[in-house]
Every structure is written in structure tokens, then in C-alpha cells.
C-alpha positions as CSV (number, residue, x, y, z in Angstrom):
1,X,112.9,84.6,203.8
2,X,110.3,84.8,201.2
3,X,112.0,84.8,197.7
4,X,115.7,83.7,198.0
5,X,116.2,83.5,194.4
6,X,119.4,83.3,192.2
7,X,119.8,84.0,188.8
8,X,116.7,82.8,187.6
9,X,116.5,82.8,183.7
10,X,113.2,80.9,181.1
11,X,113.6,80.7,177.7
12,X,110.8,79.4,175.1
13,X,112.7,78.9,172.0
14,X,114.1,81.3,171.3
15,X,112.6,83.7,173.9
16,X,114.3,85.1,176.6
17,X,110.9,85.2,179.7
18,X,112.9,85.8,182.6
19,X,116.9,86.8,182.5
20,X,118.7,86.4,186.1
21,X,116.9,87.2,188.2
22,X,118.2,87.5,191.7
23,X,115.5,88.3,194.2
24,X,116.3,88.6,197.9
25,X,112.8,89.2,199.7
26,X,111.6,89.0,203.5
27,X,107.9,88.2,203.9
28,X,105.5,91.3,203.6
29,X,103.1,93.0,201.0
30,X,105.1,92.7,197.7
31,X,103.8,94.8,193.9
32,X,105.2,92.7,190.9
33,X,105.3,95.7,188.9
34,X,105.9,96.0,184.7
35,X,104.2,95.8,181.8
36,X,102.7,92.8,179.9
37,X,104.8,90.2,178.5
38,X,107.4,91.8,181.8
39,X,108.0,88.2,182.7
40,X,105.4,88.6,185.9
41,X,103.1,85.2,185.4
42,X,106.7,83.4,184.3
43,X,108.2,83.6,187.4
44,X,104.9,83.4,189.0
45,X,104.8,79.9,187.6
46,X,109.1,79.5,187.9
47,X,108.4,80.2,192.2
48,X,104.3,77.9,192.9
49,X,106.9,75.2,190.9
50,X,105.2,74.8,187.8
51,X,107.8,75.4,185.2
52,X,111.1,74.8,186.8
53,X,113.7,77.2,185.4
54,X,116.4,77.1,182.5
55,X,118.3,78.1,184.9
56,X,119.5,79.2,188.2
57,X,118.2,77.9,191.6
58,X,116.1,79.8,194.5
59,X,114.1,78.2,197.7
60,X,110.2,79.6,198.4
61,X,109.6,79.7,202.2
62,X,112.8,77.8,203.0
63,X,111.2,75.1,199.9
64,X,114.1,74.6,197.2
65,X,112.7,75.4,194.0
66,X,112.2,72.6,191.5
67,X,112.2,69.8,193.7
68,X,108.8,70.7,196.5
69,X,106.6,71.0,194.7
70,X,103.8,70.0,195.9
71,X,105.0,70.9,199.0
72,X,105.9,74.2,197.2
73,X,102.4,74.4,196.4
74,X,100.7,73.6,200.5
75,X,102.2,76.4,202.1
76,X,101.2,79.4,199.0
77,X,97.9,80.0,198.2
78,X,97.6,81.0,194.2
79,X,95.8,84.0,192.7
80,X,95.0,82.4,188.5
81,X,94.8,85.8,186.0
82,X,92.1,83.0,184.1
83,X,89.3,82.3,185.6
84,X,89.7,78.4,185.6
85,X,86.5,77.9,186.7
86,X,83.6,75.0,186.6
87,X,80.9,75.3,185.0
88,X,78.5,73.0,186.8
89,X,80.3,73.8,189.8
90,X,78.7,75.3,193.1
91,X,80.6,78.0,195.0
92,X,81.3,76.0,198.1
93,X,81.9,73.1,196.6
94,X,84.4,74.8,194.2
95,X,86.9,76.1,196.6
96,X,86.5,72.8,199.0
97,X,87.6,70.7,196.0
98,X,91.0,73.6,195.8
99,X,91.4,72.5,200.0
100,X,91.1,69.0,198.9
101,X,93.6,69.7,196.2
102,X,95.4,71.3,198.9
103,X,96.0,67.7,200.5
104,X,92.6,68.8,203.0
105,X,90.3,66.6,204.5
106,X,86.9,66.6,202.1
107,X,85.2,67.6,205.9
108,X,87.5,70.0,207.4
109,X,88.1,71.6,203.6
110,X,84.0,71.3,203.0
111,X,84.2,73.8,206.8
112,X,86.9,76.1,205.8
113,X,85.5,76.9,202.6
114,X,82.3,77.7,204.3
115,X,84.0,80.0,206.2
116,X,86.7,81.6,203.8
117,X,82.9,82.4,201.9
118,X,81.6,84.1,204.7
119,X,84.5,86.6,205.1
120,X,84.7,87.4,201.3
121,X,81.1,88.1,201.3
122,X,79.8,85.5,199.2
123,X,77.7,83.6,202.0
124,X,74.6,83.9,200.7
125,X,76.0,82.7,196.6
126,X,78.0,80.0,198.0
127,X,75.4,77.6,196.4
128,X,75.0,79.7,193.0
129,X,76.8,77.7,189.8
130,X,79.9,79.6,188.7
131,X,78.6,80.4,185.5
132,X,75.9,83.1,187.6
133,X,78.5,84.4,189.7
134,X,79.4,88.3,187.9
135,X,82.8,89.7,187.5
136,X,83.7,90.6,190.8
137,X,82.4,87.6,192.5
138,X,84.1,85.6,190.5
139,X,87.8,87.7,191.6
140,X,86.8,86.7,194.8
141,X,86.3,83.1,194.7
142,X,89.9,82.7,192.8
143,X,90.8,84.2,196.5
144,X,89.0,82.4,198.6
145,X,90.2,79.2,196.3
146,X,93.3,81.0,197.1
147,X,92.9,80.8,201.4
148,X,91.4,77.7,201.5
149,X,94.4,76.0,203.1
150,X,94.9,79.4,205.5
151,X,98.6,79.8,203.6
152,X,100.7,81.8,204.8
153,X,101.5,83.2,202.0
154,X,99.8,84.6,198.9
155,X,100.9,85.4,194.8
156,X,98.1,87.0,193.0
157,X,98.2,88.0,189.4
158,X,96.7,90.6,188.0
159,X,93.6,89.8,191.1
160,X,91.2,93.8,190.3
161,X,91.9,92.5,185.8
162,X,87.5,93.2,184.7
163,X,86.9,94.7,187.6
164,X,85.0,97.6,187.6
165,X,85.8,100.8,190.0
166,X,83.9,99.8,193.0
167,X,85.3,96.2,192.8
168,X,88.9,97.2,192.5
169,X,88.4,99.1,195.7
170,X,86.7,95.9,197.3
171,X,89.4,93.9,196.7
172,X,92.4,96.6,197.0
173,X,90.9,96.7,200.4
174,X,90.1,93.2,201.1
175,X,94.2,92.2,199.9
176,X,95.4,95.0,202.1
177,X,93.2,93.5,205.5
178,X,94.3,90.3,204.7
179,X,98.8,91.5,205.2
180,X,98.3,94.5,207.4
181,X,95.8,92.6,209.5
182,X,96.0,88.8,209.2
183,X,100.1,88.6,208.7
184,X,99.1,87.1,204.9
185,X,102.8,87.1,202.9
186,X,102.0,88.4,199.5
187,X,103.1,89.1,196.3
188,X,101.3,91.1,194.6
189,X,101.6,91.0,190.0
190,X,99.7,93.7,187.9
191,X,100.6,96.5,185.7
192,X,98.6,99.4,187.4
193,X,100.7,101.0,189.3
194,X,97.8,102.3,192.1
195,X,97.2,99.2,192.4
196,X,100.5,98.3,194.4
197,X,100.5,102.1,195.5
198,X,97.6,101.0,197.5
199,X,98.2,97.1,199.1
200,X,102.5,97.4,198.8
201,X,105.2,98.6,200.9
202,X,108.2,96.9,198.9
203,X,108.0,97.1,194.9
204,X,110.1,94.6,193.0
205,X,109.8,95.9,188.6
206,X,110.4,93.8,185.8
207,X,111.3,94.7,182.5
208,X,111.6,92.4,179.4
209,X,112.4,89.9,181.8
210,X,114.9,91.1,184.0
211,X,114.1,93.4,187.2
212,X,114.8,96.7,186.9
213,X,115.0,97.6,190.7
214,X,113.1,96.2,194.0
215,X,112.2,97.5,197.7
216,X,110.5,99.4,200.1
217,X,109.2,102.0,197.5
218,X,109.8,105.1,200.4
219,X,113.3,104.5,199.8
220,X,113.5,103.6,196.0
221,X,112.2,107.2,195.3
222,X,114.2,110.1,194.9
223,X,113.6,112.7,197.6
224,X,113.4,116.4,194.9
225,X,114.6,119.6,196.0
226,X,113.2,121.7,192.8
227,X,109.6,120.1,193.4
228,X,107.6,121.4,196.1
229,X,103.7,121.7,197.0
230,X,101.6,124.3,197.3
231,X,98.4,125.2,198.7
232,X,97.3,129.1,198.3
233,X,94.3,131.5,199.1
234,X,93.2,134.3,197.1
235,X,93.4,135.1,193.5
236,X,96.8,133.1,192.5
237,X,96.6,133.6,188.7
238,X,98.8,136.8,188.8
239,X,101.3,134.9,191.7
240,X,101.8,131.7,189.0
241,X,102.6,134.6,186.1
242,X,105.5,135.8,188.4
243,X,106.4,132.7,188.9
244,X,106.7,131.1,185.1
245,X,108.5,134.3,184.6
246,X,110.9,133.6,187.3
247,X,111.6,130.3,185.8
248,X,109.0,128.2,187.8
249,X,106.9,125.4,186.1
250,X,103.9,125.0,186.8
251,X,103.4,121.0,186.9
252,X,100.0,121.0,188.7
253,X,97.0,123.4,189.3
254,X,93.4,122.0,190.0
255,X,92.4,125.1,190.6
256,X,91.3,125.2,193.3
257,X,94.3,126.1,195.2
258,X,96.1,123.2,194.7
259,X,100.0,123.1,193.1
260,X,102.7,121.6,192.4
261,X,106.0,123.2,190.9
262,X,109.4,122.6,189.7
263,X,111.7,125.7,190.5
264,X,115.2,126.2,189.2
265,X,118.8,125.9,190.5
266,X,119.3,127.9,193.6
267,X,115.5,129.0,194.0
268,X,114.6,129.1,197.6
269,X,112.0,128.4,199.9
270,X,111.4,132.1,201.1
271,X,110.6,133.0,197.2
272,X,107.3,131.6,196.9
273,X,106.9,133.6,200.3
274,X,107.8,137.5,198.8
275,X,106.1,136.9,195.5
276,X,102.4,135.3,197.6
277,X,102.7,138.7,199.7
278,X,103.5,140.9,196.4
279,X,100.0,139.8,194.7
280,X,98.4,139.6,198.1
281,X,98.1,135.7,198.1
282,X,98.9,133.5,201.1
283,X,100.5,130.6,201.5
284,X,98.5,128.4,203.5
285,X,100.9,125.1,202.7
286,X,104.1,123.8,201.8
287,X,105.8,120.5,200.9
288,X,108.8,118.5,199.1
289,X,107.1,116.7,196.4
290,X,108.7,113.7,196.3
291,X,109.0,110.6,193.6
292,X,106.0,109.0,193.5
293,X,105.7,105.6,191.7
294,X,105.0,106.3,188.9
295,X,107.5,108.3,188.3
296,X,109.7,106.1,189.6
297,X,108.3,103.2,187.3
298,X,109.0,105.4,184.3
299,X,112.5,106.6,185.0
300,X,113.2,103.0,185.9
301,X,111.6,102.4,182.5
302,X,113.5,104.7,180.9
303,X,116.9,103.7,182.5
304,X,116.8,100.7,180.6
305,X,116.2,101.9,177.8
């Protein structure tokens, strides 16, 4: 079991950062998704034992919250959103220091630091001072310090923050490999749906301190019987005009024959082929268009409102 939380709340003055959060999650790649201010960072700090909950109880990797803080942090790797880097230190020394803080002997921590930095393609920069690192290198360095003690689970707070598209793709590829190939459980906190969509198998949607839903993405997304994806060949303009006249809503048309449509009640798939034949259009592909993660997220937010 990765997380087992019962009615966790956290109050700052008059503000409820978390309200009765109850979660039971098996190990895996889990996205913690929510807008800014949803309570994601507060939850991560409680899981790390850095903040006590105002009420409630829970266990992380069989460690009880509030009583085993140091032991808990030895089995977790934490990648914070803020840099938290020490100017003047060199990359290898910084990661080795993190290993020592996790309880590793100095020599083992230094050897492990070199191994992790090489794995994350920072081997050539290991002796450079931290202020000379680019934003992308700093993000990988933060991941390196989270991995140095080889924890079974990672808590990642906005791991792609500040990265350009190439750097973001590289970071997400790294996280996917760590979970899929090296068996790391992870809780990836972000407001970017695409990050969760690429890396995670399951999702927790948090809003205003409350859990709106959680579980495997494929199970949470609604099956849609009123929407379809079409791939058509030929002059599609008359075909689309006819579809619209029949009450079909064209949601997306990329101009190259790929369409997403919403159909009216009692529509049959045979009608697509009848109209296509009338307008000399060939349908090369037809499949249902189920709800995706972005639509699930917005549906949950709207329902909560």
C-alpha cells in the first residue's frame, strides 16, 4: 500500500487548505492534479512528515503520519517545486549531501551521487557550481537528490516547472522510465494535465482542499456513446454540411480529414456511411470518442461548483 489516509485536514488560521482527505492508493504512477491553491503542496508536506495534519490519520508505505517523520523520509524521495539549491556547491557534493541527510555514509552517498548524475545525463556537469546550471539542469539535479538513496517512492512537486518544451518532454520521459522500468511508485503533483496524461496510470483530482475523485484514468473517464472520431478521404465540405444539417456537431476538423463529432439522440453509425456515399467521401476510420483526462478534470471542477 502506498497511501492510506483517513479524514486528513489542515487548517491555517481561518483557511482550510485540506478538508477531510481520504485516500487509499496502491503503489504506481499517480497524478495529483488540481489548480493552483488546491492544496497539493500542503498534502505533499504532510505525507513527508514536514507538516502535521490538523486532524485525521494515515500511513505512507506503512509508516504512520506524525510519528515516524525521519524514518518516513528515508523511504521517500522528494523533489520540491522551489530550487532550494546552495550557491557555491558543486553538483556532486550537493547530491551527496542529500544522501547524507537521508542517512547514508559519506563515501556511499558520494559514490551514489555520481551514479545518479550520470543516469540523469549530468555526468559532465557534476563538478560545476550550481549557479552555473540551466533551469533544465537544476530540475534534473533536484530529481537526482530525490533518487540518491534509492527510495521505493517519489513525491514530485511540479517537476516540469519552468522547463521549455524539449526539457519538459525529457523530464517526463525520465519519470516514465523510473516508474515503468525501475518500479518507482510516484505521486506527481501538477496543474498540467498533459504531464499526468503522459506519465501516470491513476489520478487524484484535488480542488479547494477536497478530493473530487481518484482512481485509474481509464475507469474515471466516461464512456461516450454520442461522440465519434472519423478519418475521411475526399472533398469533405459537402459531407460536413450535410452532417450539420442532420444535427451533428463538428467538434474538431484539422482540415486533413480527421474529425471529432457529437451526434444527436438515436443517431446510428450507418448514417455516416450513407451520407459519405452520397457525397463521394470515403470513411477510412470510425471509432467512439470517449472522454479524455482534460474533459474529466473540467467535469469534476464544474460538478463541484
